[in-house]
C-alpha positions in Angstrom: 23.3 -8.4 -37.7 25.8 -7.8 -40.5 24.9 -5.4 -43.1 26.5 -3.3 -45.8 29.1 -0.7 -44.6 26.4 1.7 -45.5 27.8 5.1 -44.8 31.5 5.8 -44.7 31.7 8.5 -41.9 34.6 10.8 -41.7 35.4 13.8 -39.6 33.4 15.3 -36.8 29.7 16.1 -36.5 28.5 12.9 -38.2 24.7 12.1 -37.9 23.2 9.6 -35.4 22.4 7.4 -38.3 26.0 7.4 -39.5 27.3 6.6 -36.1 24.8 3.9 -35.4 25.5 2.1 -38.6 29.3 2.1 -38.3 29.4 1.1 -34.7 27.6 -2.1 -35.7 30.4 -2.9 -38.1 27.8 -3.5 -40.8 29.6 -5.4 -43.5 29.6 -8.9 -44.9 27.7 -11.8 -46.3 23.9 -12.1 -46.4 22.3 -14.8 -44.3 21.1 -18.0 -46.0 23.3 -17.5 -49.1 27.0 -16.9 -50.0 26.9 -13.4 -51.4 28.2 -10.1 -50.0 26.3 -6.9 -50.4 29.2 -4.9 -51.9 29.3 -7.3 -54.8 25.6 -6.8 -55.4 26.0 -3.0 -55.3 28.7 -3.1 -57.9 27.0 -5.6 -60.2 23.7 -3.7 -60.1 25.3 -0.3 -60.6 27.5 -1.2 -63.5 25.8 -4.1 -65.2 22.1 -4.2 -64.5 20.6 -0.8 -63.6 21.4 1.1 -66.9 20.1 -1.8 -69.1 16.9 -2.6 -67.1 16.0 1.1 -67.1 16.2 1.1 -70.9 14.2 -2.1 -71.2 11.4 -0.7 -69.1 11.0 2.2 -71.5 10.2 -0.1 -74.4 6.6 -0.3 -75.4 6.3 -4.0 -74.7 7.2 -3.5 -71.0 5.7 -0.1 -70.3 2.0 -1.2 -70.7 0.6 -3.3 -67.9 -2.9 -4.6 -67.9 -4.5 -4.7 -64.4 -7.9 -4.7 -62.7 -7.9 -2.1 -60.0 -11.6 -2.6 -59.2 -11.5 -6.1 -57.8 -13.1 -6.1 -54.3 -11.1 -6.9 -51.2 -11.8 -10.6 -50.5 -10.9 -10.4 -46.8 -12.7 -7.5 -45.2 -15.3 -4.9 -46.0 -14.0 -2.0 -48.1 -12.9 0.7 -45.7 -12.8 3.5 -48.2 -10.5 4.5 -51.0 -7.8 7.1 -50.8 -9.3 10.5 -51.9 -5.9 12.1 -52.5 -5.5 13.1 -56.2 -2.3 11.1 -56.6 -4.2 7.9 -55.7 -6.8 8.2 -58.5 -7.1 6.4 -61.7 -7.8 8.4 -64.9 -8.4 6.1 -67.9 -6.7 6.9 -71.1 -8.0 6.1 -74.6 -7.3 2.7 -76.1 -5.6 4.3 -79.0 -2.6 4.9 -76.8 -1.8 1.1 -76.7 0.3 -0.4 -79.6 -2.1 -2.4 -81.7 0.3 -5.4 -81.6 -0.2 -5.6 -77.8 -4.0 -5.2 -78.0 -4.4 -7.8 -80.8 -1.9 -10.4 -79.6 0.9 -11.8 -81.7 -1.4 -13.6 -84.1 -2.2 -10.4 -85.9 0.7 -8.6 -87.5 -0.3 -4.9 -87.5 2.0 -2.0 -87.4 2.2 0.0 -84.2 -0.4 2.7 -83.9 0.6 6.3 -84.0 1.0 7.9 -80.6 0.8 11.6 -81.5 -2.9 12.0 -81.2 -4.9 14.6 -79.3 -6.0 11.8 -77.0 -2.4 11.1 -76.0 -1.9 14.7 -75.1 -5.0 14.5 -72.9 -3.6 11.4 -71.3 -0.3 13.1 -70.5 -2.1 16.1 -69.2 -4.1 13.9 -66.9 -0.8 12.5 -65.5 0.4 16.0 -64.7 -2.6 16.3 -62.4 -1.3 13.3 -60.5 -3.7 10.6 -61.7 -2.9 7.1 -62.8 -3.2 7.0 -66.6 -4.7 3.8 -68.0 -6.6 2.6 -71.0 -9.8 0.6 -71.0 -9.2 -2.9 -72.2 -10.3 -4.2 -75.6 -13.2 -6.4 -74.5 -12.9 -8.6 -77.6 -12.6 -12.3 -76.6 -10.0 -12.9 -79.4 -7.4 -10.6 -77.8 -4.2 -12.2 -76.4 -4.8 -15.5 -78.1 -1.2 -16.6 -78.1 -0.5 -15.3 -74.6 -3.6 -17.0 -73.1 -2.1 -20.4 -73.7 -0.5 -21.4 -70.5 -0.9 -24.1 -67.8 -2.9 -22.8 -64.8 -2.6 -25.8 -62.7 0.1 -26.1 -60.1 2.7 -23.4 -61.0 1.1 -20.1 -60.1 2.1 -18.2 -57.0 -0.2 -15.3 -57.7 -3.9 -14.7 -58.1 -3.9 -13.4 -61.7 -6.3 -10.8 -62.9 -8.7 -11.8 -65.6 -7.5 -9.8 -68.6 -10.8 -10.2 -70.3 -12.7 -8.5 -67.6 -14.4 -5.2 -68.6 -12.7 -3.7 -65.5 -9.2 -4.6 -66.6 -7.2 -1.6 -67.8 -4.0 -0.9 -69.6 -1.7 1.3 -67.5 1.3 3.2 -68.9 3.9 2.6 -66.2 6.2 5.3 -67.4 3.5 7.9 -66.9 2.6 6.6 -63.5 5.8 6.3 -61.5 5.6 4.7 -58.1 5.9 7.4 -55.5 4.6 8.8 -52.2 0.9 9.5 -52.5 0.0 10.3 -48.9 -1.8 7.0 -48.5 -1.1 5.9 -44.9 -2.7 5.2 -41.6 -4.9 2.4 -40.4 -6.0 1.3 -43.9 -2.4 0.8 -45.1 -1.3 -0.8 -41.8 -4.2 -3.2 -42.1 -2.9 -4.5 -45.4 0.7 -5.1 -44.2 -0.4 -6.4 -40.9 -2.6 -9.0 -42.6 0.4 -10.0 -44.8 2.8 -10.4 -41.9 0.6 -11.7 -39.1 -1.5 -14.2 -41.1 0.7 -15.2 -44.1 4.3 -15.6 -43.0 4.0 -19.0 -41.3 4.0 -17.1 -38.0 2.0 -18.1 -34.8 -0.2 -15.3 -33.5 1.7 -15.4 -30.2 4.8 -14.0 -31.8 4.5 -10.4 -32.9 6.8 -8.8 -35.4 8.7 -5.7 -34.2 7.3 -2.2 -34.5 3.8 -3.4 -35.3 1.5 -0.7 -33.8 -1.4 -3.1 -33.9 0.3 -5.7 -31.8 0.1 -5.8 -28.0 3.9 -6.3 -27.6 7.1 -5.3 -29.4 7.9 -8.9 -30.3 11.0 -9.5 -28.3 10.9 -13.2 -29.3 10.3 -12.6 -33.0 13.9 -13.2 -34.3 14.4 -16.2 -31.9 11.3 -17.7 -33.5 12.5 -16.8 -37.1 15.9 -18.3 -36.6 14.3 -21.5 -35.5 12.3 -21.9 -38.7 13.3 -24.1 -41.7 15.1 -22.4 -44.6 11.9 -22.2 -46.7 9.9 -20.4 -44.1 12.8 -18.0 -43.3 13.1 -17.2 -47.0 9.3 -16.5 -47.3 9.5 -13.9 -44.5 12.6 -12.3 -46.0 11.0 -12.0 -49.4 8.0 -10.2 -48.0 10.2 -8.0 -45.8 12.4 -7.2 -48.7 9.4 -6.2 -50.9 8.1 -4.0 -48.1 11.6 -2.3 -47.8 11.8 -1.8 -51.5 8.4 -0.1 -51.7 9.3 2.1 -48.8 12.6 3.1 -50.5 10.6 4.1 -53.6 8.3 6.3 -51.6 11.3 8.0 -49.8 13.2 8.5 -53.1 10.1 9.9 -55.0 8.5 12.1 -52.4 6.4 15.2 -52.9 8.8 17.8 -51.5 6.7 20.9 -52.4 3.8 22.0 -54.6 3.9 25.6 -55.8 1.2 27.0 -58.2 0.1 23.4 -59.0 3.6 22.4 -60.0 4.8 19.5 -57.8 8.4 18.9 -57.1 9.3 15.2 -56.4 12.6 14.0 -55.0 14.4 12.1 -52.2 13.3 12.8 -48.7 16.2 12.1 -46.2 14.0 12.7 -43.2 11.5 10.1 -44.4 14.3 7.7 -45.2 15.7 8.1 -41.7 12.3 7.5 -40.1 11.9 4.2 -41.9 15.4 2.8 -41.9 17.6 4.5 -39.1 18.6 1.8 -36.6 17.8 4.1 -33.7 14.4 5.3 -34.9 13.5 1.7 -35.9 15.0 0.0 -32.9 17.4 -1.9 -35.0 14.9 -2.9 -37.7 16.1 -0.6 -40.5 19.3 -2.6 -41.3 17.3 -5.9 -41.2 14.8 -4.5 -43.7 17.5 -3.4 -46.1 19.3 -6.6 -45.8 16.1 -8.4 -46.8 15.9 -6.1 -49.9 19.2 -7.4 -51.1 18.1 -11.0 -50.4 15.0 -10.4 -52.6 17.2 -8.9 -55.3 19.2 -12.2 -55.3 16.1 -14.3 -55.6 14.7 -12.4 -58.6 18.2 -12.2 -60.2 18.4 -16.0 -60.0 15.0 -16.4 -61.6 16.1 -14.2 -64.5 19.2 -16.3 -65.1 17.0 -19.5 -65.0 14.3 -18.3 -67.4 16.8 -17.2 -70.1 16.3 -20.4 -72.2 12.6 -19.7 -72.5 13.3 -16.4 -74.2 16.3 -17.5 -76.2 14.0 -19.5 -78.5 13.1 -18.0 -81.8 9.5 -18.8 -81.3 9.2 -16.2 -78.4 8.6 -12.7 -79.6 8.2 -9.5 -77.6 5.5 -8.4 -80.1 4.1 -4.9 -80.3 3.7 -4.6 -84.1 6.9 -2.7 -84.6 9.4 -5.2 -85.9 12.5 -3.1 -85.5 11.7 -2.1 -81.9 10.6 -5.7 -81.0 14.0 -7.0 -82.2 15.9 -4.4 -80.2 13.8 -5.2 -77.1 14.5 -8.9 -77.3 18.2 -8.3 -78.0 18.4 -6.0 -74.9 16.5 -8.6 -72.8 18.9 -11.4 -73.9 21.9 -9.1 -73.0 20.5 -8.7 -69.5 20.1 -12.5 -69.2 23.8 -12.9 -70.2 24.7 -10.5 -67.4 22.6 -12.3 -64.8 24.3 -15.6 -65.8 27.7 -13.9 -65.3 27.0 -13.2 -61.6 29.1 -15.6 -59.5 27.2 -15.6 -56.2 23.7 -16.7 -57.1 21.2 -18.0 -54.5 21.0 -21.8 -54.6 17.3 -22.5 -54.8 18.1 -26.2 -54.8 18.7 -25.9 -51.1 14.9 -25.4 -50.7 12.4 -28.1 -50.5 15.2 -30.7 -50.5 13.9 -33.0 -47.8 11.8 -36.2 -48.3 9.6 -35.9 -51.3 6.3 -36.0 -49.6 7.2 -33.4 -47.0 8.9 -31.2 -49.5 5.9 -31.3 -51.8 3.6 -30.4 -49.0 5.8 -27.5 -47.8 6.1 -26.2 -51.4 2.3 -26.2 -51.8 1.9 -24.4 -48.5 4.6 -21.9 -49.6 2.7 -21.3 -52.9 -0.7 -20.9 -51.2 0.6 -18.4 -48.6 2.1 -16.3 -51.4 -1.0 -16.5 -53.5 -3.0 -15.2 -50.5 -0.7 -12.2 -50.3 -1.4 -11.4 -54.0 -5.1 -11.4 -53.2 -4.5 -9.0 -50.3 -3.2 -6.4 -52.8 -6.9 -6.0 -53.8 -7.4 -4.5 -50.4 -5.1 -1.5 -50.9 -7.2 1.6 -50.8 -4.9 3.8 -53.0 -5.2 2.8 -56.7 -1.7 3.8 -57.6 -0.3 1.9 -54.6 -2.5 -1.0 -55.6 -1.2 -0.9 -59.1 2.5 -1.1 -58.0 1.7 -3.5 -55.2 0.0 -5.9 -57.6 2.7 -5.6 -60.3 5.6 -6.2 -57.8 3.8 -9.1 -56.1 3.0 -10.7 -59.5 6.7 -10.2 -60.5 7.9 -12.0 -57.5 5.3 -14.7 -57.9 6.5 -15.2 -61.5 10.1 -15.4 -60.3 9.1 -18.2 -57.8 7.2 -20.0 -60.6 10.4 -19.9 -62.7 12.6 -21.2 -59.9 10.3 -24.1 -59.2 10.0 -25.0 -63.0 13.6 -25.7 -63.8 13.0 -29.1 -65.5 10.1 -27.8 -67.6 12.3 -24.9 -68.8 15.2 -27.2 -69.7 12.9 -29.3 -71.8 11.3 -26.5 -73.8 10.7 -27.2 -77.5 12.7 -24.8 -79.7 10.1 -24.1 -82.4 6.7 -24.5 -80.8 4.8 -23.2 -77.7 5.4 -25.2 -74.5 2.5 -26.9 -72.7 4.7 -27.6 -69.6 5.9 -24.0 -69.0 4.5 -20.8 -70.4 4.5 -17.2 -69.4 1.8 -14.7 -70.2 2.6 -11.3 -71.4 1.4 -9.9 -68.1 3.8 -12.2 -66.2 6.7 -11.1 -68.4 5.9 -7.4 -67.9 5.5 -7.9 -64.2 8.8 -9.9 -63.9 10.9 -7.3 -65.7 9.3 -4.3 -64.0 9.4 -5.9 -60.5 13.1 -6.6 -60.9 13.6 -3.1 -62.3 12.0 -1.7 -59.1 14.5 -3.7 -56.9 17.4 -2.5 -59.1 16.2 1.0 -58.6 15.9 0.6 -54.9 19.5 -0.5 -54.5 20.6 2.4 -56.7 18.5 4.9 -54.6 20.1 3.5 -51.5 23.5 4.5 -52.9 22.0 8.0 -53.5 20.8 8.3 -49.9 24.3 7.4 -48.7 25.6 10.5 -50.5 22.7 12.7 -49.2 23.3 11.6 -45.6 27.0 12.4 -45.9 26.1 15.9 -47.2 23.6 16.6 -44.4 25.7 15.2 -41.5 
């Protein structure tokens, strides 16, 4: 398997990880597309990462409304994580800009954010809890953003934003990181995703699955024999899994002295999850799929640009100056995505006979929708938050890729009935891609750290 020349090793005393990677001559082009990994690294580092980081700090994109209390639809609740970094600690509603709470039909100025309640919220975050705000239960909220077609396009099970259990969460105050949530409960979630939702027969076991009776020697023979669409589906899930694991390795609780936690990169944890020797060759495959997922979401961003370029679309928070700056930055990112010369060609998917392609696309959509429902089975609330957001972001990307005609025919000065994105989908799309951009940037950081520790 070709992969990025991941760690340039020089001199004597290089680590086993370093030696294993270079002896495999890990360079080259990704499977199922015409893009080399070095080009993605450069593009992400110099074009995308700095801008997407700035965009995620904007009020419009930092508040995500989510229901963390939906019951698991597949098995009995086997207990929630009791570790403090898994908990949800609601924040007062005054934290949320009134433009977001009211929807874009009500032009209010942004609420002040310097209240005592905000200080309490930030203090709660220091204790490791997820900060969120109870939703406004008024039925008139989100009038504009509730207008969308919920028929054939959705790849995700969307939360009901009007539910009393739906909460606003400040994503900046609740970074994705290692919480200590692991063991049988976490494995059960990922096992259900891979074993039951990746078009895979039960007789073929994925590698390194501790719940499976074998090590899955025939897994990749089976995978290579699949059609492109089903291979892509597996790679998307594997890439998402790899990205999440990278976030946990990069933002790990290194020590906690006198109640003051220190978070940072954990090289040992990274090696355990991605070293070719420790993972029996799986690590490079997982990271390769991360790059593939990045390409898919990058392509979706380039495709959805016309939707946001219309004057009728506002990133409304109630602060006119900030809203204009946010939209300008978003359009700048779209221009960058269009400038990338090695996009994944989604037209190669579902390109067979119309009846068969339509059936396969629907199967693809339902499999992914099922995975979004499995996220309600995650026992750690912070893990569930980020799992739901990144799954919804990928689902929104898929919705975009399969709605090209509708996007091309959008009216300039009125809402579209054929293609519409809710605010939650927009927030999820940007933040999910921001997570992938961060993963690739953190991967570069681990290269340096591994060189220093060899």
